[in-house]
C-alpha positions in Angstrom: -1.7 -25.3 -29.6 -0.8 -21.6 -30.1 -0.1 -19.5 -27.2 -3.1 -17.1 -26.4 -1.8 -13.4 -25.5 -3.8 -10.5 -24.4 -2.0 -6.9 -23.7 -3.7 -3.9 -22.0 -1.7 -0.8 -22.3 -1.0 2.2 -20.1 -2.6 5.3 -21.5 -1.4 8.0 -19.1 -5.0 8.5 -17.8 -4.9 7.8 -14.0 -8.3 6.1 -13.9 -7.6 3.5 -16.7 -4.0 2.8 -15.5 -5.2 2.3 -11.8 -8.1 0.2 -13.3 -5.5 -1.9 -15.1 -3.4 -2.4 -11.9 -6.4 -3.4 -9.8 -7.4 -5.8 -12.7 -3.9 -7.4 -12.5 -4.4 -7.9 -8.7 -7.8 -9.5 -9.6 -6.4 -11.9 -12.0 -3.5 -12.9 -9.5 -6.2 -13.7 -6.9 -8.4 -15.6 -9.5 -5.3 -17.4 -10.6 -4.6 -18.6 -6.9 -8.2 -19.7 -6.6 -8.1 -21.7 -9.7 -4.9 -23.4 -8.7 -6.4 -24.2 -5.3 -9.6 -25.8 -7.1 -7.4 -27.6 -9.5 -9.1 -26.2 -12.5 -7.6 -27.1 -15.8 -7.3 -23.4 -17.2 -3.7 -22.1 -16.6 -2.6 -18.7 -17.3 -0.1 -16.3 -16.3 -0.2 -12.4 -16.1 2.7 -9.9 -15.8 2.5 -6.2 -14.9 5.1 -4.5 -17.3 6.2 -0.9 -17.5 3.6 0.1 -20.2 1.2 -3.0 -20.4 -0.6 -5.8 -18.5 0.0 -9.1 -20.2 -2.2 -12.2 -20.0 -1.0 -15.2 -21.5 -2.1 -19.1 -21.7 -1.5 -22.1 -23.6 -5.2 -22.4 -24.3 -8.4 -20.3 -24.9 -9.1 -18.1 -22.1 -12.7 -18.3 -21.2 -13.7 -14.9 -20.1 -16.6 -16.4 -18.0 -14.0 -17.3 -15.3 -13.2 -13.4 -15.0 -16.7 -12.1 -15.0 -17.9 -14.9 -12.6 -15.2 -14.0 -10.1 -16.1 -10.4 -10.4 -19.8 -10.9 -9.9 -19.4 -13.6 -7.1 -16.3 -12.5 -5.2 -15.7 -8.8 -5.9 -19.3 -7.5 -5.8 -19.9 -9.8 -2.9 -17.2 -8.0 -1.0 -18.7 -4.7 -2.0 -21.9 -5.9 -0.5 -20.1 -7.0 2.9 -18.5 -3.7 3.0 -21.9 -1.9 2.8 -23.5 -4.2 5.4 -20.6 -4.7 7.4 -22.0 -3.3 10.7 -25.4 -5.3 10.5 -23.4 -8.4 9.4 -21.0 -8.5 12.2 -24.0 -8.3 14.7 -25.1 -11.7 13.3 -22.0 -13.5 12.3 -18.8 -14.1 14.5 -16.5 -13.8 11.4 -18.0 -12.4 8.2 -14.7 -13.1 6.3 -16.1 -16.9 6.3 -19.0 -15.7 4.3 -19.0 -16.4 0.6 -21.4 -15.8 -2.3 -22.1 -19.5 -2.3 -22.8 -20.2 1.4 -24.3 -16.6 2.3 -27.9 -17.3 2.2 -27.6 -20.8 3.8 -25.4 -19.3 6.6 -28.0 -16.2 7.1 -31.0 -18.8 7.3 -29.0 -20.7 10.1 -28.2 -17.4 11.9 -30.0 -16.2 15.1 -31.1 -13.0 13.1 -34.8 -12.2 13.4 -37.1 -12.8 10.3 -37.1 -9.2 9.7 -33.4 -8.8 9.7 -33.0 -11.9 7.5 -35.6 -10.3 5.0 -33.8 -6.8 4.9 -30.5 -8.4 4.2 -31.6 -10.7 1.6 -33.2 -7.8 -0.1 -29.9 -5.9 -0.1 -28.1 -9.0 -1.3 -30.4 -9.0 -4.3 -29.7 -5.2 -4.9 -25.8 -5.7 -4.9 -24.5 -3.6 -7.7 -21.1 -1.8 -8.7 -20.1 0.9 -6.2 -20.8 4.5 -7.0 -23.0 3.9 -10.0 -26.2 3.2 -8.1 -28.3 4.9 -10.7 -26.7 3.4 -13.8 -28.8 1.6 -16.2 -26.2 -0.9 -17.0 -24.4 -1.6 -13.6 -26.8 0.0 -11.0 -30.2 -0.1 -9.6 -31.7 1.2 -12.8 -31.6 -2.1 -14.2 -32.4 -5.6 -12.7 -29.7 -7.9 -11.0 -30.0 -10.2 -14.0 -29.4 -7.5 -16.5 -26.4 -6.2 -14.7 -24.9 -9.5 -14.5 -25.4 -9.9 -18.2 -23.9 -6.5 -18.9 -20.9 -7.5 -16.9 -20.5 -10.7 -18.5 -20.8 -9.1 -22.0 -18.2 -6.3 -21.5 -15.7 -8.8 -20.0 -16.0 -11.1 -23.0 -15.9 -8.3 -25.3 -12.9 -6.9 -23.8 -10.9 -10.0 -23.4 -11.9 -11.7 -26.7 -11.2 -8.5 -28.8 -8.0 -8.1 -27.3 -6.6 -11.6 -27.7 -8.4 -11.8 -31.2 -9.9 -15.4 -30.6 -12.0 -15.5 -33.9 -11.3 -11.9 -34.2 -14.3 -10.3 -32.6 -15.1 -7.1 -34.4 -17.5 -4.3 -33.2 -19.9 -4.8 -36.1 -23.0 -5.6 -33.8 -22.3 -2.6 -31.9 -21.9 -0.4 -34.9 -18.2 0.6 -34.7 -17.4 4.4 -35.4 -14.4 5.8 -37.0 -13.6 7.9 -34.1 -11.1 6.7 -31.3 -11.7 6.4 -27.5 -10.7 10.0 -26.0 -9.3 7.9 -22.9 -6.9 5.5 -24.4 -6.8 6.8 -27.9 -6.3 3.3 -29.1 -9.7 1.6 -29.5 -12.5 2.5 -31.7 -15.8 3.6 -30.2 -19.3 2.4 -31.0 -22.7 3.9 -31.6 -24.3 1.0 -29.6 -23.8 0.1 -25.8 -22.9 -3.3 -24.5 -26.7 -3.7 -24.0 -27.2 -2.9 -27.8 -28.8 0.2 -27.0 -27.8 3.6 -28.1 -24.5 4.3 -26.4 -24.7 7.4 -24.3 -22.4 8.6 -21.4 -23.7 9.9 -18.1 -22.2 10.5 -14.7 -23.6 7.3 -13.8 -21.3 5.4 -16.0 -18.1 7.3 -15.6 -18.0 9.1 -12.3 -14.6 10.7 -12.4 -14.5 14.5 -12.7 -11.7 17.1 -12.8 -8.9 14.6 -13.3 -5.8 16.3 -15.0 -5.4 14.6 -18.4 -8.3 12.3 -17.9 -10.7 11.4 -20.8 -13.4 10.3 -18.2 -13.9 13.9 -17.0 -15.3 14.9 -20.4 -18.2 12.0 -20.1 -21.9 13.0 -19.9 -22.1 13.9 -23.5 -25.0 12.8 -25.6 -22.7 10.9 -27.8 -20.0 8.6 -26.3 -16.4 8.7 -27.0 -15.2 6.0 -24.5 -14.3 2.5 -25.6 -15.6 -0.8 -24.0 -12.1 -1.4 -22.6 -11.8 1.9 -20.8 -15.2 1.5 -19.5 -14.2 -1.7 -18.1 -11.2 -0.4 -16.4 -13.3 2.5 -15.1 -15.3 -0.2 -13.3 -12.1 -1.9 -11.9 -11.0 1.6 -10.5 -14.3 1.9 -8.7 -13.9 -1.5 -7.2 -10.5 -0.4 -6.1 -11.8 2.6 -4.4 -14.5 0.7 -2.6 -12.5 -2.5 -1.7 -9.1 -0.9 -0.8 -10.4 2.6 0.4 -7.3 4.5 -0.6 -6.8 8.1 0.8 -4.8 9.3 -2.2 -4.0 8.2 -5.8 -0.3 8.2 -6.8 0.6 8.3 -10.4 3.9 7.7 -12.2 4.5 6.6 -15.7 5.0 2.9 -15.1 2.5 0.4 -14.2 4.7 -1.6 -12.0 5.6 1.4 -9.9 2.1 2.4 -9.9 1.1 -0.8 -8.3 3.8 -0.6 -5.7 3.0 3.1 -4.9 -0.7 2.7 -4.4 -0.5 -0.6 -2.8 2.2 0.1 -0.1 1.8 3.9 0.5 -1.4 5.3 -0.3 -3.5 2.7 1.3 -1.9 3.6 4.6 -1.1 0.1 5.6 1.7 -1.1 7.8 4.6 -0.6 5.5 7.9 -2.7 5.4 11.3 -2.2 3.8 11.9 -4.1 0.6 15.4 -2.5 -0.2 16.1 -4.5 -3.3 12.9 -3.1 -4.9 13.4 0.4 -3.7 17.1 0.3 -5.4 15.4 -1.3 -8.5 13.0 1.8 -8.7 15.8 4.3 -8.2 17.6 2.8 -11.1 14.6 3.7 -13.2 15.5 7.3 -12.6 12.0 8.4 -11.6 11.8 12.0 -11.3 8.6 12.8 -9.6 5.2 11.3 -8.7 1.8 13.1 -9.0 -0.6 12.8 -6.2 -4.4 13.1 -6.5 -6.9 13.3 -3.7 -10.7 12.7 -4.3 -13.9 13.4 -2.9 -17.1 11.2 -3.4 -20.2 13.3 -4.1 -23.5 11.6 -4.6 -24.7 14.2 -7.3 -21.3 15.0 -8.9 -19.6 11.6 -8.7 -15.9 11.0 -7.8 -14.0 14.3 -7.9 -10.4 13.8 -8.5 -8.3 16.8 -7.4 -4.5 17.3 -8.3 -2.7 17.7 -4.9 1.0 17.9 -5.4 4.1 16.5 -7.2 6.5 14.7 -5.0 10.2 14.1 -5.9 10.6 10.3 -5.9 13.7 10.4 -3.7 11.7 12.5 -0.9 8.9 9.8 -1.1 11.5 7.1 -0.7 12.8 8.9 2.3 9.3 9.2 3.7 8.7 5.4 3.2 11.9 4.5 5.1 11.2 6.8 8.1 7.6 5.2 8.3 9.0 2.0 8.2 11.4 2.8 11.2 8.2 4.1 13.1 6.3 1.0 12.4 9.1 -1.3 13.6 10.1 0.8 16.7 9.5 -0.6 20.2 7.4 2.0 22.2 6.9 1.3 25.9 3.8 3.4 26.4 0.8 3.9 24.3 2.6 2.5 21.1 -0.3 3.0 18.7 -0.6 6.9 19.6 3.0 7.2 19.8 3.4 5.7 16.3 0.7 8.0 14.9 2.3 10.9 16.4 5.6 10.0 14.7 3.8 9.6 11.3 2.3 13.0 11.5 5.5 14.5 12.1 6.9 12.8 9.0 3.9 14.2 7.1 4.5 17.5 8.4 8.3 17.3 7.5 9.1 17.9 11.3 11.9 15.5 11.4 14.0 17.3 14.4 10.9 16.5 16.7 10.8 13.0 15.2 14.5 12.4 16.4 13.6 13.6 19.8 10.6 11.4 20.1 12.6 8.4 19.1 15.4 9.2 21.4 13.0 9.8 24.2 11.8 6.2 23.7 14.9 4.5 22.9 14.8 2.6 26.2 12.2 0.0 26.1 10.9 -0.9 29.5 9.1 -4.0 30.4 5.6 -4.0 31.7 5.7 -4.5 35.5 3.1 -4.8 38.2 5.5 -2.8 40.7 6.4 0.7 40.7 9.8 0.2 38.8 10.2 -1.0 35.2 13.2 -2.9 34.0 14.9 -2.2 30.6 14.4 -4.9 27.9 18.0 -5.2 26.4 16.9 -6.9 22.9 14.1 -4.4 22.2 16.1 -1.4 23.4 19.2 -2.5 21.3 16.9 -2.9 18.4 15.6 0.7 18.8 19.2 2.0 19.0 19.8 0.4 15.5 16.6 2.2 14.2 17.5 5.5 15.7 21.1 5.4 14.0 19.3 4.7 10.9 16.8 7.4 11.2 19.7 10.0 12.2 21.5 9.2 8.8 18.2 9.7 6.9 17.3 12.9 8.5 21.0 14.1 7.8 20.7 13.4 4.1 22.8 10.2 4.1 21.9 6.8 2.9 22.3 3.2 3.8 25.6 3.1 2.0 27.2 5.9 3.7 25.9 4.8 7.1 27.5 1.3 6.4 30.8 2.7 5.3 31.0 4.9 8.5 30.0 2.0 10.9 32.7 -0.2 9.3 35.5 2.3 9.5 34.6 3.1 13.1 34.5 -0.5 14.7 36.5 0.7 17.5 33.2 1.6 19.4 31.8 -1.9 18.8 34.9 -3.5 19.9 35.2 -1.3 23.0 31.5 -2.1 23.8 32.0 -5.8 23.4 35.1 -5.8 25.8 32.9 -4.1 28.4 30.2 -6.5 28.0 32.8 -9.3 28.8 34.1 -7.5 31.9 30.8 -6.3 33.1 29.1 -9.6 33.8 26.5 -8.3 36.3 23.4 -7.5 34.0 21.9 -5.0 36.4 25.1 -2.9 36.2 25.1 -2.8 32.5 21.5 -1.9 32.4 21.9 0.9 34.9 25.1 2.1 32.8 23.2 1.8 29.7 20.3 4.0 31.0 22.6 6.6 32.2 24.4 6.9 28.8 21.2 7.0 27.1 20.0 9.8 29.5 23.1 11.7 28.8 22.7 11.5 25.2 19.3 12.9 25.6 20.5 15.9 27.6 23.2 16.6 24.9 25.9 16.9 27.7 28.8 15.7 25.8 31.4 16.3 28.6 29.4 14.5 31.1 28.7 11.8 28.6 32.4 11.2 28.0 33.5 11.3 31.6 30.9 8.6 32.6 31.9 6.5 29.7 35.6 6.9 30.5 35.2 6.3 34.2 33.4 2.9 33.5 36.1 1.9 30.8 39.0 2.7 33.2 37.5 1.0 36.1 37.1 -2.1 34.2 40.5 -1.9 32.8 39.3 -1.6 29.0 41.8 -0.3 26.5 40.2 2.2 24.1 42.6 2.8 21.2 43.2 5.7 18.7 40.2 7.7 17.7 37.9 6.9 20.6 38.0 10.1 22.5 37.9 12.2 19.3 34.9 10.3 18.3 33.0 11.4 21.4 34.3 14.9 21.9 35.2 16.4 18.5 32.5 14.4 16.3 29.4 15.8 14.7 26.0 15.2 16.3 25.3 12.5 13.7 28.7 10.9 14.5 28.2 11.1 18.1 24.8 9.4 18.0 26.1 6.6 15.6 29.4 6.0 17.9 27.5 5.9 21.3 24.8 3.8 19.6 27.3 1.1 18.4 28.9 1.2 21.8 25.8 0.7 23.7 24.4 -2.0 21.4 27.4 -4.3 22.3 26.7 -3.9 26.0 23.1 -4.8 25.6 23.7 -8.2 23.9 
């Protein structure tokens, strides 16, 4: 059997391209669901630089996709809209599905009036932000909306993979091409076979730089079915993921990464191999868009700024440090404060914030709190990393420096072996950290040397110079490496 392939190309339009990226995520979720249920349909999808590919060894029935949109995605939209009311009735609304919802509602302790109102809203579920649309909103019945979704998915998928070559004859294909993708032909008739007209209720995006959707609202449509579909995918993305900002770059893979890990304001983590891979692509910049949702005007996209990619990468790494730092008091508020400093570019205060909180103190019922060696040592490693990032260095420079200055780790390890009393090591570590905070280099040097001499520790060449004649970055690194060994 021949292999079935579909390709959806990046167009440079932010709405269509983010719609493609979200469609990829939707397909991956659908694929996982089908595999769990042991469905016979097997397909693969891959996000490439310029297109999304969909491949299968057998015919791809678009019904799987449209059913998933209607039963999974739009049900999530419904739950989002009724979240407060549903959480008063159900212990865990995540367990509610399109299939079991009515049954679970009937079994619940909700009043008859509550059940009636919720069932009415359930029947009124529609695509978000196109409430008054005659195809996907309340200006058509639920049944017609579902038919329209099934038809547009069927047309978009089959016309792309050319199963029995679906032409647009029934929709009266025109000679003009879509003003969004500049690839596909437009039609005189709509997906419901009525005369095709654009309005703000079909394409809600306005004011987007280089966006064909902003020209919608004309009497005669110049937007193809494929772009209309990806417009719907973008609306789902906004409703279900709740992004604060759109980020755009000329690569679908990077587009997915940026919008998923950064713009959704989720807890971020460091994927160094992927960061380096993106850097090798030599990305110069990223365009950022903010948007407002206006009931009358639609979704208004506003060009915000251009961020150099390396600066954005720096911001990712700094936020990653904040997310993983161990704060003793009010960790949530302190992390938010640190992230605001990153957003404002106030990195000197960020360094002070982390240094002030470098000692992690265990919770205690008494008046005194004891230092946690493991968490504090981890904080020191993160603080050193932050110092190098703020100073303009990178991971390689930091690694090379630490490897060429192992004397501080060695001396710290020797002191650890000699100073067997943990309470003494904790007191000494606390004192060194306090002196590092006070920026009293002379007192810091005298304190360290006094303890080393008292314990008979040999220091070796370069140790003194690294404390007294080094830069601030080198001093923080050297003392950090020294203290980390004492805390093990």
